[in-house]
C-alpha positions in Angstrom: 0.0 0.0 0.0 2.8 2.4 0.9 4.6 1.7 -2.3 1.3 2.4 -4.3 0.8 5.7 -2.5 4.4 6.8 -3.2 4.0 5.8 -6.9 0.8 7.8 -7.1 2.4 10.9 -5.6 5.4 10.6 -7.9 3.0 10.3 -10.9 1.0 13.4 -9.8 4.2 15.3 -9.3 5.4 14.2 -12.8 2.2 15.4 -14.4 2.4 18.8 -12.7 6.0 19.1 -13.6 5.3 18.3 -17.2 2.1 20.4 -17.6 3.5 23.5 -15.9 7.1 23.1 -17.0 8.2 23.5 -13.3 11.7 21.9 -13.6 12.3 23.6 -17.0 11.8 27.0 -15.3 14.0 26.1 -12.4 11.4 25.6 -9.7 9.8 22.8 -7.7 6.2 21.8 -6.8 6.8 22.9 -3.2 8.2 26.2 -4.2 5.2 26.9 -6.5 2.7 26.0 -3.7 4.5 28.3 -1.3 4.7 31.1 -3.8 1.0 30.8 -4.6 0.1 31.0 -0.9 2.3 34.1 -0.5 0.5 35.8 -3.4 -2.9 34.9 -1.8 -2.0 36.4 1.6 -0.5 39.5 -0.1 -3.6 40.3 -2.2 -6.4 38.7 0.0 -7.1 42.1 1.4 -9.3 42.6 -1.7 -11.9 40.3 -0.1 -12.4 43.0 2.6 -11.8 46.2 0.5 -13.9 45.4 -2.5 -17.1 45.2 -0.4 -16.0 48.3 1.4 -15.9 50.3 -1.9 -18.7 48.9 -4.1 -20.9 47.7 -1.2 -21.3 51.1 0.5 -22.5 53.2 -2.4 -26.2 53.5 -3.3 -27.1 53.5 -6.9 -29.2 56.3 -8.5 -32.1 54.1 -9.5 -35.5 54.0 -7.9 -35.0 53.8 -4.1 -31.3 54.1 -4.1 -30.3 50.4 -3.6 -27.0 49.0 -2.3 -25.3 46.3 -4.4 -26.9 43.0 -3.8 -29.6 44.4 -1.6 -32.2 47.1 -1.1 -32.0 50.5 0.4 -31.7 49.2 4.0 -27.9 48.7 4.1 -24.9 47.0 2.6 -24.5 43.2 2.3 -20.7 42.8 2.8 -20.8 39.0 3.2 -22.5 38.5 -0.2 -20.1 40.8 -2.0 -17.1 39.2 -0.3 -18.2 35.7 -1.3 -18.6 36.7 -4.9 -15.4 38.6 -4.9 -13.4 35.6 -3.7 -15.3 33.2 -6.1 -14.5 35.2 -9.3 -10.9 35.8 -8.2 -10.5 32.1 -7.5 -11.9 30.9 -10.8 -10.0 33.5 -12.9 -6.6 32.9 -11.1 -7.0 29.2 -11.7 -7.8 29.8 -15.4 -4.7 32.0 -15.7 -2.5 29.3 -14.3 -3.9 26.5 -16.5 -4.3 28.5 -19.8 -1.3 30.8 -19.7 1.0 29.0 -17.2 2.0 32.3 -15.8 2.5 33.1 -12.0 0.0 35.9 -11.9 -3.3 36.0 -10.0 -6.4 38.1 -10.6 -9.1 39.8 -8.5 -11.4 42.8 -8.5 -9.2 45.8 -9.4 -8.7 48.6 -7.0 -9.3 51.8 -8.8 -11.6 50.0 -11.3 -14.1 49.3 -8.6 -13.9 53.0 -7.5 -14.7 54.0 -11.1 -17.8 51.7 -11.1 -19.0 52.8 -7.6 -18.4 56.6 -7.7 -18.5 57.5 -11.4 -21.0 55.1 -12.8 -23.5 53.7 -10.3 -24.3 57.2 -9.0 -25.2 58.7 -12.4 -28.9 59.7 -12.8 -31.2 56.7 -13.2 -28.3 54.2 -13.1 -28.7 50.9 -11.2 -26.0 48.5 -10.0 -27.0 46.0 -12.7 -26.6 48.8 -15.3 -23.2 49.6 -14.0 -22.1 46.0 -14.0 -23.3 45.7 -17.6 -20.8 48.4 -18.6 -18.1 46.4 -16.9 -19.1 43.3 -19.0 -19.0 45.4 -22.2 -15.6 46.8 -21.3 -14.2 43.2 -20.8 -15.7 42.0 -24.1 -14.3 45.0 -26.0 -10.8 44.4 -24.5 -11.1 40.7 -25.6 -11.9 41.8 -29.1 -8.9 44.2 -29.1 -6.6 41.4 -27.9 -7.8 38.9 -30.5 -7.6 41.3 -33.4 -4.3 42.9 -32.4 -5.9 46.3 -32.3 -4.7 46.7 -28.7 -1.4 48.0 -29.9 -3.1 50.9 -31.7 -5.1 51.8 -28.5 -2.0 51.5 -26.4 -0.1 53.9 -28.6 -2.9 56.4 -28.9 -2.8 57.7 -25.4 0.5 59.4 -24.4 2.4 57.6 -21.6 2.2 60.7 -19.4 -1.6 60.6 -19.5 -1.6 56.8 -18.8 0.6 57.5 -15.8 -1.5 60.4 -14.6 -4.7 58.3 -14.7 -3.1 55.7 -12.4 -1.7 58.5 -10.1 -5.1 60.3 -10.0 -6.9 57.1 -9.2 -4.4 56.5 -6.4 -5.1 59.9 -4.9 -8.8 59.3 -5.2 -8.6 55.9 -3.4 -6.5 57.5 -0.6 -9.1 60.3 -0.3 -11.9 57.7 -0.1 -10.0 55.9 2.7 -9.5 59.1 4.7 -13.1 60.2 4.3 -14.7 56.8 4.9 -12.7 56.4 8.1 -13.8 59.8 9.4 -10.2 61.0 9.6 -11.2 63.6 7.1 -14.8 64.8 7.1 -17.2 67.7 6.3 -17.3 70.1 9.2 -20.6 70.8 10.8 -20.1 74.5 10.4 -19.4 74.2 6.7 -16.8 76.9 7.1 -14.4 74.8 5.0 -15.0 71.9 2.5 -13.3 69.4 4.8 -11.5 69.2 8.2 -9.4 66.8 10.2 -11.4 64.3 12.3 -13.9 65.7 14.8 -13.7 69.5 14.9 -10.1 69.4 13.9 -9.0 66.7 16.4 -8.4 63.0 16.3 -11.1 62.2 18.8 -12.7 58.9 19.7 -11.7 55.2 19.8 -12.5 54.6 16.1 -10.1 57.2 14.8 -7.4 55.7 17.1 -8.0 52.4 15.4 -7.5 54.0 12.0 -4.3 55.8 13.1 -2.9 52.6 14.6 -3.8 50.6 11.5 -2.2 53.1 9.2 1.0 53.3 11.2 1.2 49.5 11.3 0.6 49.2 7.6 3.3 51.7 6.6 5.8 50.3 9.0 5.2 46.8 7.7 5.4 48.0 4.1 8.7 49.9 4.8 10.1 46.7 6.3 8.9 44.7 3.2 6.8 42.3 5.3 4.7 40.1 3.0 1.0 40.5 3.6 1.4 43.9 5.3 -2.0 45.1 4.3 -3.8 42.0 5.5 -1.9 42.0 8.8 -2.8 45.6 9.3 -6.5 44.9 8.6 -6.6 41.9 10.9 -4.7 43.5 13.7 -6.8 46.7 13.6 -10.0 44.6 13.6 -8.9 42.7 16.7 -8.2 46.0 18.4 -11.6 47.3 17.3 -13.4 44.2 18.6 -11.6 44.6 22.0 -12.5 48.3 22.2 -16.2 47.7 21.3 -16.5 44.9 23.8 -16.0 47.4 26.7 -16.8 50.8 25.2 -20.1 49.8 23.4 -19.8 52.6 20.9 -22.3 51.3 18.3 -22.7 52.8 14.8 -22.9 56.4 13.9 -26.5 57.5 13.0 -27.2 58.8 9.5 -27.7 62.3 10.9 -24.1 62.5 12.0 -24.8 62.6 15.7 -22.4 60.7 17.9 -19.4 61.4 15.7 -17.0 59.3 17.8 -18.9 56.0 17.1 -18.0 53.5 14.3 -18.6 54.9 10.8 -19.9 51.6 9.3 -19.8 48.1 10.6 -19.7 47.5 14.4 -16.7 45.3 15.2 -18.2 42.2 16.8 -17.9 38.4 16.2 -20.8 37.3 14.0 -23.6 35.6 15.8 -23.7 32.8 13.3 -20.0 32.1 13.5 -17.2 32.9 11.1 -17.8 30.0 8.7 -20.9 29.6 6.6 -22.1 28.5 3.2 -21.4 31.3 0.8 -24.2 33.3 -0.8 -23.6 33.7 -4.5 -26.8 35.5 -5.3 -24.9 38.4 -6.9 -23.9 36.3 -9.9 -25.6 37.2 -13.1 -27.1 40.5 -11.8 -26.1 42.7 -14.7 -27.9 44.5 -17.5 -25.8 44.6 -20.6 -27.5 47.5 -22.4 -29.8 48.9 -19.7 -27.5 52.0 -19.2 -28.1 53.3 -22.7 -31.7 54.3 -21.9 -30.6 55.9 -18.7 -27.6 58.1 -19.6 -27.4 58.0 -23.4 -25.0 56.3 -25.9 -22.3 59.1 -25.6 -22.0 58.7 -21.9 -21.9 54.9 -22.2 -19.1 55.0 -24.8 -17.1 57.3 -22.6 -17.6 55.3 -19.4 -16.7 52.1 -21.1 -13.6 53.8 -22.6 -12.7 55.1 -19.1 -12.9 51.5 -17.7 -10.9 50.2 -20.7 -8.1 52.7 -20.2 -7.8 52.0 -16.5 -7.9 48.2 -17.0 -6.0 47.6 -20.2 -2.8 49.6 -19.7 -2.5 48.5 -16.1 -2.5 44.8 -17.2 0.2 45.4 -19.8 2.5 46.9 -17.2 1.7 44.2 -14.6 2.4 41.2 -16.7 5.7 42.7 -17.9 6.7 43.6 -14.3 5.9 40.2 -13.0 7.5 38.4 -15.9 10.7 40.5 -15.4 10.8 39.6 -11.7 10.5 35.9 -12.6 13.1 36.1 -15.4 10.6 35.0 -18.0 10.8 37.8 -20.5 12.1 37.3 -24.0 14.6 39.6 -25.8 11.8 42.0 -26.7 10.6 42.2 -23.1 7.5 40.1 -23.6 6.5 37.2 -21.3 5.7 33.8 -22.7 2.1 33.3 -23.9 1.5 37.0 -23.8 -1.7 36.6 -25.9 -3.1 34.0 -23.6 -2.4 36.2 -20.5 -4.2 39.1 -22.1 -7.1 36.9 -23.2 -7.7 35.5 -19.7 -7.4 39.0 -18.2 -10.0 40.2 -20.7 -12.3 37.4 -19.8 -11.8 38.2 -16.1 -12.9 41.8 -16.7 -16.2 40.6 -18.2 -16.5 37.9 -15.5 -16.2 40.5 -12.8 -19.2 42.3 -14.3 -21.1 39.1 -14.6 -20.4 38.3 -11.0 -21.4 41.9 -10.0 -18.0 42.5 -8.2 -16.4 44.9 -10.7 -13.8 44.2 -13.3 -11.2 41.6 -12.4 -7.6 42.3 -13.4 -4.1 41.0 -13.0 -2.5 41.9 -9.6 1.0 43.3 -9.3 1.0 41.7 -5.8 1.7 38.5 -7.7 5.3 39.7 -7.7 5.4 38.7 -4.0 4.9 35.1 -4.8 7.4 35.4 -7.7 9.9 36.9 -5.2 9.3 33.8 -3.1 10.2 31.5 -6.0 7.0 31.0 -8.1 7.8 30.6 -11.8 4.8 28.8 -13.3 1.0 28.8 -13.4 0.8 26.2 -10.6 1.3 29.1 -8.2 -1.8 30.9 -9.7 -3.8 27.7 -9.3 -2.8 27.5 -5.7 -3.7 31.2 -5.2 -7.1 30.6 -6.9 -7.8 27.6 -4.7 -7.2 29.6 -1.6 -9.6 32.2 -2.8 -12.3 29.6 -3.4 -11.8 28.3 0.2 -12.1 31.9 1.4 -15.7 32.1 0.2 -16.7 30.1 3.3 -15.2 32.8 5.5 -17.2 35.7 4.2 -19.0 36.4 7.5 -15.6 37.6 8.8 -15.9 40.7 6.5 -18.9 41.9 8.4 -16.9 42.4 11.6 -14.3 44.6 10.0 -15.2 48.3 10.6 -14.3 51.1 8.2 -11.6 52.3 10.5 -9.7 49.0 10.3 -9.9 48.5 6.6 -9.4 52.1 5.2 -5.7 52.4 6.1 -5.1 49.8 3.4 -6.8 52.2 0.9 -4.4 55.0 1.9 -1.4 52.7 1.4 -2.6 51.4 -1.9 -3.1 55.1 -3.0 0.5 55.8 -2.0 1.7 52.8 -4.1 -0.2 54.1 -7.2 1.0 57.7 -6.7 4.6 56.6 -6.8 4.3 56.4 -10.6 4.2 60.2 -10.7 7.9 60.3 -11.3 7.3 58.9 -14.8 5.8 62.3 -15.9 8.0 64.9 -17.6 7.0 67.9 -15.6 9.1 70.3 -17.6 7.1 69.6 -20.8 4.0 71.6 -20.3 2.2 70.0 -23.2 1.9 66.8 -21.2 2.5 68.0 -17.7 -0.5 70.3 -17.5 -3.0 67.7 -18.8 -1.4 65.2 -16.4 -1.8 67.6 -13.5 -5.4 68.3 -14.3 -6.1 64.6 -14.6 -4.5 63.9 -11.2 -6.0 66.7 -9.1 -9.6 66.7 -10.6 -10.2 63.0 -9.8 -10.2 63.5 -6.0 -11.4 67.1 -6.1 -14.5 66.4 -8.2 -14.9 62.9 -6.7 -15.0 61.6 -10.3 -12.4 59.6 -12.2 -14.2 60.3 -15.5 -14.0 64.1 -14.9 -10.3 63.9 -14.3 -9.7 61.8 -17.4 -11.9 64.1 -19.5 -10.1 67.3 -18.4 -6.7 65.7 -19.1 -7.6 64.5 -22.6 -9.2 67.8 -23.7 -6.3 69.9 -22.3 -3.8 67.7 -24.1 -5.5 68.2 -27.5 -6.0 72.0 -26.9 -2.3 72.5 -26.0 -1.1 70.5 -29.0 -3.3 72.6 -31.3 -2.3 75.8 -29.6 1.4 75.0 -30.2 0.8 74.1 -33.9 1.2 70.4 -33.4 -2.3 69.2 -34.2 -0.8 66.5 -36.5 0.8 64.9 -33.5 -2.5 64.1 -32.0 -3.7 60.5 -32.6 -7.1 60.3 -34.3 -8.4 58.3 -31.3 -7.4 61.1 -29.0 -9.3 63.6 -31.2 -12.4 61.4 -31.1 -12.1 60.9 -27.3 -11.6 64.6 -26.6 -14.7 65.4 -28.6 -16.7 62.8 -26.8 -15.6 64.2 -23.4 -16.7 67.7 -24.5 -20.1 66.3 -25.4 -20.2 64.5 -22.0 -19.4 67.6 -20.0 -22.0 69.7 -21.9 -24.8 67.1 -21.8 -26.5 69.0 -18.8 -26.6 72.4 -20.5 -27.7 70.9 -23.8 -30.5 69.0 -22.2 -31.6 72.1 -20.3 -31.6 74.2 -23.4 -33.7 71.6 -25.2 -36.1 71.3 -22.2 -35.2 67.6 -21.7 
């Protein structure tokens, strides 16, 4: 019996080695498993943060519903389960189809676009917003299959691509600061925002936020793997302890009791931390429902905005991870580049179909690669861990805003680091980049920032006699953004 078991294990190891080319890439099965787990623990914070972003925003349809529920309140456990499910399936698909050590999950930044720039538009519902995500994924898939992605990639100047990422980073950090209550609208309305409660860091919840933020940045500076997850878990434990003796409760909608928890009272779930996952969110999307709500021009622009934020980020991520793993060819391309992009495109659409926002390749996969992962087996391990995590979704409900939002601030910092890639001495690109970056958080709209940057870029090129240097796609997009920004006055003038 022992000999049979050993033979079976060797056979399984041989199949994995052959299928994933483990030995050929200088790795082992054990190393791939370890690397896959490291990647999971590095990016598993998304199971908490995705519900925090898309689950707390009411759509603009009749009644103002939360994702996966009515107008009563968020359903974090349902969103967490669906988030983990889609991430698990797509990461496994990436490993099997592309044999590349990169995992996928709901994209930070992309989910902010969906929540704050799409779902809140007049008449829009969450199914309408997720339908746009599906459209974006399908369009990217067509671009990849036809080879047109190269033209799209070249159309937008590198400085604007960088500015979009930086602007989204600032926006995410601002969301974290506001949702935690560290930054809030003053009762006097004397200024747009203020620090904490009347200019002070007052109350236990804000202390939890500060402790969580300091812990996250210290762990990040010391290059501790899973720093964000450790920060979230540690802050949650601290919050549970505080709530057990302070009994703060949740802040009322009217803003009274400002030193209570902003959202989510930290307490162990009554039904336990393990339960059968609720996948009711799957399939709740309307592919073309948004057209009748906001018009075809706005739909085209919003899909294009999602496409830009998703498509270019993926290109950079796969090259960065491939470089870390030593898998790039002489031209700087990873093996099976087309398969990687095809799976990533399918993941974008799958995220919309699962109502958890566009899924994309995660740069955190580099953590697993740094620990030795070189093949798709690591992605399969990461995906399997995500699937197991679907049974732990009740844990998400006990994480208060103040414990989770420090991670948003840190992620914002990581995205803002790209600002050094902008040539600030070249006004033709620096000014559009600047407008893109500052208007995203200042207008609370990613689309507004992108539109201002695109229009400014075209205007400055024309003003300097360089109109021929503007790509036709940039001309078309700038005109669409002008139409988008003037839709309100046009409708008013027509009495619509």
